[in-house]
C-alpha positions in Angstrom: 0.0 0.0 0.0 1.2 3.5 -0.8 1.9 5.8 2.1 -1.4 7.6 2.8 0.2 10.5 4.6 1.5 13.9 3.5 5.2 14.4 3.9 4.6 17.9 5.2 2.3 16.9 8.0 4.5 14.0 9.2 7.4 16.4 9.7 5.4 18.4 12.2 5.8 17.4 15.8 2.8 17.2 18.2 2.4 20.0 20.6 5.0 19.9 23.4 2.3 21.0 25.9 -0.1 18.0 25.5 2.4 15.4 26.7 2.3 16.7 30.3 -1.4 17.1 30.3 -1.8 13.5 29.3 0.5 12.3 32.1 -1.3 14.5 34.7 -4.7 13.0 33.7 -3.4 9.6 34.7 -2.1 10.7 38.2 -3.9 11.1 41.5 -3.6 14.4 43.4 -1.4 16.0 40.8 -1.6 19.8 40.2 -1.3 21.3 36.7 0.1 24.8 36.2 0.3 24.1 32.5 -3.0 24.9 31.0 -3.4 28.2 29.2 -7.1 28.5 30.1 -8.9 30.8 32.5 -10.2 29.0 35.6 -13.3 31.3 35.7 -16.6 30.2 34.3 -17.9 32.2 31.4 -19.8 35.1 33.1 -23.5 34.1 33.6 -25.0 37.0 31.5 -22.9 35.8 28.5 -24.0 32.2 29.0 -27.6 33.3 29.4 -27.5 35.1 26.1 -26.3 31.9 24.4 -29.0 29.9 26.1 -31.6 32.4 25.1 -30.5 32.2 21.4 -31.1 28.4 21.6 -34.5 28.8 23.2 -35.4 31.2 20.3 -34.3 28.6 17.8 -31.4 30.7 16.5 -29.5 27.6 15.4 -29.0 28.2 11.7 -25.8 29.2 9.8 -24.8 32.9 10.0 -23.2 34.6 7.0 -19.7 33.3 6.3 -18.0 36.3 7.9 -20.2 36.2 11.0 -23.2 38.0 12.5 -23.6 41.6 11.4 -24.4 42.6 15.0 -21.4 40.9 16.4 -19.0 42.4 13.8 -20.4 45.9 14.6 -20.0 45.4 18.4 -16.4 44.2 17.9 -15.5 47.2 15.8 -17.0 49.5 18.5 -14.9 47.6 21.2 -11.7 47.9 19.2 -12.3 51.6 18.6 -12.9 52.5 22.2 -10.2 50.2 23.6 -7.3 50.5 21.0 -8.2 53.4 18.7 -8.7 51.0 15.8 -11.3 51.7 13.1 -12.6 49.0 10.7 -15.4 48.6 8.2 -17.8 45.8 9.4 -18.7 44.9 5.8 -15.2 44.3 4.5 -12.5 44.4 7.2 -13.6 41.9 9.8 -14.5 38.2 10.0 -15.5 35.9 12.8 -13.5 32.7 13.1 -13.4 29.5 15.1 -11.1 30.8 17.8 -8.0 32.9 17.1 -6.2 29.7 16.0 -8.3 29.4 12.8 -7.5 33.1 12.1 -3.8 32.4 12.3 -4.1 29.4 10.0 -6.1 31.0 7.3 -4.2 34.3 7.4 -1.0 32.4 6.6 -2.7 30.3 3.9 -4.1 33.4 2.3 -0.8 35.3 2.3 2.0 32.9 1.7 3.5 31.4 -1.4 6.0 28.5 -1.3 9.3 29.7 0.1 8.0 33.0 1.6 9.8 33.6 4.9 7.8 34.3 8.1 9.6 35.9 11.0 8.5 34.3 14.3 9.8 35.8 17.6 10.3 33.0 20.1 9.5 31.8 22.7 5.9 32.0 21.5 2.7 30.2 21.0 3.1 26.7 19.6 0.8 27.1 16.5 2.8 29.7 14.5 5.4 27.4 13.1 3.1 24.5 12.1 0.7 26.9 10.5 3.5 28.5 8.5 4.7 25.1 7.4 1.3 23.9 6.4 0.9 27.1 4.3 4.2 26.3 2.5 6.0 29.1 4.1 9.5 29.0 5.7 9.5 29.8 9.5 12.4 31.9 10.6 12.7 32.1 14.4 14.0 35.3 16.1 15.3 34.5 19.6 14.0 36.8 22.3 16.0 37.2 25.5 15.4 38.1 29.1 17.9 41.0 28.9 15.5 42.6 26.4 12.5 41.7 28.6 11.6 39.2 25.9 10.6 42.0 23.6 11.4 42.1 19.9 13.9 44.9 19.1 14.1 46.8 15.8 17.7 45.6 15.4 16.7 41.9 15.8 14.0 42.4 13.2 16.3 44.2 10.8 19.0 41.5 11.2 16.5 38.7 10.3 15.1 40.2 7.1 16.1 38.7 3.7 14.7 39.3 0.2 12.3 36.4 0.9 10.8 37.8 4.1 7.1 38.6 3.7 5.4 38.3 7.1 6.2 39.1 10.7 4.3 37.4 13.5 3.9 39.8 16.5 2.8 37.7 19.5 2.2 40.3 22.3 1.2 40.1 25.1 3.3 37.0 24.9 2.5 33.3 25.6 4.7 31.9 27.3 6.8 34.8 28.7 4.2 37.4 29.6 6.2 40.0 27.8 4.5 43.1 26.3 5.5 45.7 23.7 4.8 49.4 24.5 4.0 52.1 21.9 7.7 53.1 21.5 8.7 49.5 20.9 6.0 49.1 18.2 6.8 52.4 16.5 10.4 51.2 16.1 9.2 47.9 14.7 6.7 49.6 12.4 9.5 51.7 10.9 11.4 48.6 9.9 8.3 46.8 8.6 7.3 49.8 6.3 10.9 50.3 5.1 11.1 46.6 4.0 7.5 46.4 2.8 6.5 43.6 5.1 3.2 42.5 6.5 2.3 41.8 10.2 0.2 39.1 11.8 -0.5 40.6 15.2 -1.8 38.0 17.7 -3.5 40.1 20.4 -5.5 37.4 22.1 -4.2 38.6 25.6 -4.7 42.3 24.9 -7.1 42.8 27.8 -4.7 41.1 30.3 -2.0 43.6 30.9 -0.8 44.9 34.3 0.9 48.2 33.7 -0.3 51.1 35.8 -2.0 53.8 33.7 -1.2 52.1 30.4 -3.3 49.8 28.3 -2.4 47.5 25.4 -1.3 49.2 22.1 -1.9 47.5 18.8 0.7 47.9 16.1 -2.2 48.5 13.7 -2.9 51.8 15.4 0.6 53.1 14.4 0.5 55.3 11.3 1.1 53.3 8.1 0.5 50.0 9.7 -3.3 49.3 9.5 -3.0 48.5 5.8 -0.3 45.9 6.3 -1.5 44.3 9.5 -3.9 41.4 10.3 -5.1 41.8 13.9 -6.2 38.6 15.5 -8.1 38.4 18.7 -10.9 36.5 20.4 -13.0 35.7 23.4 -11.2 32.8 25.0 -8.8 34.6 27.4 -10.4 37.9 28.3 -14.0 36.5 28.6 -13.2 33.0 29.8 -14.9 31.5 26.7 -12.3 28.9 25.6 -14.9 26.2 24.9 -17.1 28.5 22.8 -14.4 28.6 20.1 -14.7 32.1 18.9 -12.2 34.6 17.5 -11.9 37.2 14.9 -9.5 38.8 12.4 -9.4 42.4 11.2 -7.4 43.7 8.3 -7.3 45.0 4.8 -10.1 43.9 2.5 -7.7 42.4 -0.1 -6.4 39.9 2.5 -9.7 39.3 4.3 -11.5 38.4 1.1 -9.1 35.5 0.5 -9.2 34.4 4.2 -12.9 34.3 3.9 -12.7 32.1 0.9 -10.7 29.5 2.9 -13.1 29.8 5.8 -16.1 29.5 3.5 -14.9 26.1 2.1 -13.4 24.7 5.3 -15.7 26.0 8.1 -18.8 27.7 6.6 -19.3 29.9 9.7 -18.3 30.1 13.4 -20.7 28.6 15.9 -24.0 30.5 15.9 -24.7 30.1 19.6 -21.3 31.4 20.4 -21.7 34.4 18.2 -24.9 35.5 20.0 -23.2 35.0 23.4 -20.3 37.1 22.2 -22.5 40.0 21.3 -23.4 40.2 25.0 -19.7 40.0 25.9 -18.9 42.9 23.7 -21.8 45.0 25.0 -21.6 44.4 28.7 -18.4 42.4 29.5 -16.0 45.2 30.6 -16.7 44.7 34.3 -16.1 40.9 33.9 -12.7 41.6 32.3 -11.7 44.0 35.0 -12.6 41.5 37.8 -10.6 38.7 36.2 -7.7 40.9 35.4 -7.5 42.1 39.0 -7.6 38.5 40.2 -4.8 37.4 37.8 -2.7 40.4 38.8 -3.0 39.3 42.5 -1.8 35.8 41.5 1.0 37.3 39.4 2.3 39.3 42.3 2.1 36.2 44.6 4.0 34.1 42.0 6.8 36.7 41.7 7.0 37.0 45.5 7.4 33.2 45.9 10.0 33.0 43.1 12.0 35.7 44.8 11.7 33.9 48.2 13.1 30.7 46.7 15.8 32.7 44.7 14.5 31.5 41.4 15.3 34.1 38.7 12.2 35.2 36.8 11.6 38.1 34.4 8.5 40.1 35.6 5.6 39.3 33.2 3.3 42.3 32.5 0.8 40.5 30.3 -1.2 37.3 29.7 -1.3 34.9 32.7 2.1 33.2 32.6 5.4 33.4 34.2 8.7 32.1 32.7 11.2 31.3 35.4 14.8 30.5 34.6 16.1 27.1 35.7 19.5 27.1 34.1 21.3 27.0 37.4 20.3 23.3 37.9 22.1 22.1 34.8 19.0 20.3 33.5 17.2 20.7 30.3 13.7 22.2 30.6 12.3 18.8 29.6 14.3 17.0 32.3 13.3 19.6 35.0 9.6 19.5 34.1 9.6 15.7 33.9 11.4 15.2 37.3 9.2 17.9 39.0 6.1 16.1 37.8 7.4 12.7 38.8 8.7 13.7 42.2 6.3 16.4 43.3 3.2 15.8 41.2 3.1 19.3 39.7 2.9 19.9 35.9 4.6 22.9 34.3 5.5 23.2 30.6 9.1 23.1 29.4 10.2 26.3 27.7 11.3 24.4 24.7 7.6 23.7 23.8 7.7 27.3 22.6 10.8 27.1 20.6 14.5 26.3 21.1 15.1 29.7 22.7 12.9 28.5 25.6 15.6 26.1 26.8 16.4 26.7 30.4 13.0 28.1 31.2 9.5 26.8 32.3 6.1 28.2 31.6 4.0 28.5 34.8 0.4 29.5 34.3 -1.3 31.5 37.1 -4.8 30.9 35.7 -5.4 28.8 38.9 -6.8 29.6 42.4 -4.4 31.0 45.0 -4.9 27.8 47.0 -3.6 25.6 44.1 -0.8 28.1 43.4 0.3 28.0 47.1 0.4 24.2 47.2 2.2 24.0 43.8 4.8 26.6 44.7 5.4 25.0 48.1 6.3 21.8 46.2 8.4 23.8 43.7 10.4 25.3 46.6 11.0 21.9 48.1 12.1 20.6 44.7 14.6 23.4 44.0 15.9 23.2 47.5 16.6 19.5 47.1 18.3 20.1 43.8 20.6 22.7 45.2 21.5 20.5 48.1 22.3 17.7 45.7 24.4 19.9 43.5 26.3 21.3 46.5 27.4 17.9 47.7 
């Protein structure tokens, strides 16, 4: 029998995150700090709107690009939050999570051999989506000394005559790094000079912890709206992971082709989810604020505990992850995470799940209750103390 599989897909490795989830699911009394998912229930008024739509029999397809009312509400949200202005008819589409938007944006934009610059450590889907779209992923290594931000010099040094697209993953998963307006202005200057396009993944845009400052989108920088696809969604800010709803905004010329792929592969995003999301856009600001304050308290607790156990960690100012450094223990990230799970029954994610530059780090999610965090961090303190005693013998 002939090989039934695509050569391309067989070269792609499974997500490095799932391995630890699978092990935890088979263990008793293990704690996972690995899931990138809010521990809050979707706010009741949002759920209620989804239920109401079902009761009213609103169970049919929407238009391919999504409910008109939802698109209009998203555009209002983006305008008041990030000073972004889009046409609901031509410059926005509703997708099955932000992940679908990443996938179809790359498929719509890339030709074989086009290079995609991907700052790393970063979300696990960018590289596989690039490969599946016949692009060539080019990692850019971000470092703690630069606060895991992308610098204009790093970008400039990575560009070749084949570079077409820059992925801008901020606020960042797994590091929690953010980019401020000045950083983005410097990046925009290089992007415009070299006639590049940007895929800006802003799924954590509402989860930033800087006093007096809110998230800035690179699409709001002069000259960038026409060359940027902004990707966002409802999973993180509104605790709606299972509703599978995201969106993409950008130039009509790109959105038209993304919509074509979406049309043939998906048809439309879930109708019930779209009706619930209208309510989230209209009346969800207080929910976001409550969850953000809770995450911020956990973030501060995490940093306090890392400091107490003398574990070096860059201070995350976005998302709900910390990225502590474990290089002092002379173990790979995979070895540390595996031994920690085996000996202390706590799951964290090796930094290498997010690219080679994540070696020597761990992703720790604080999307968990303070009680769970306290137990897990007590176990981590025991573990690092034991490792130091062992290394000092």
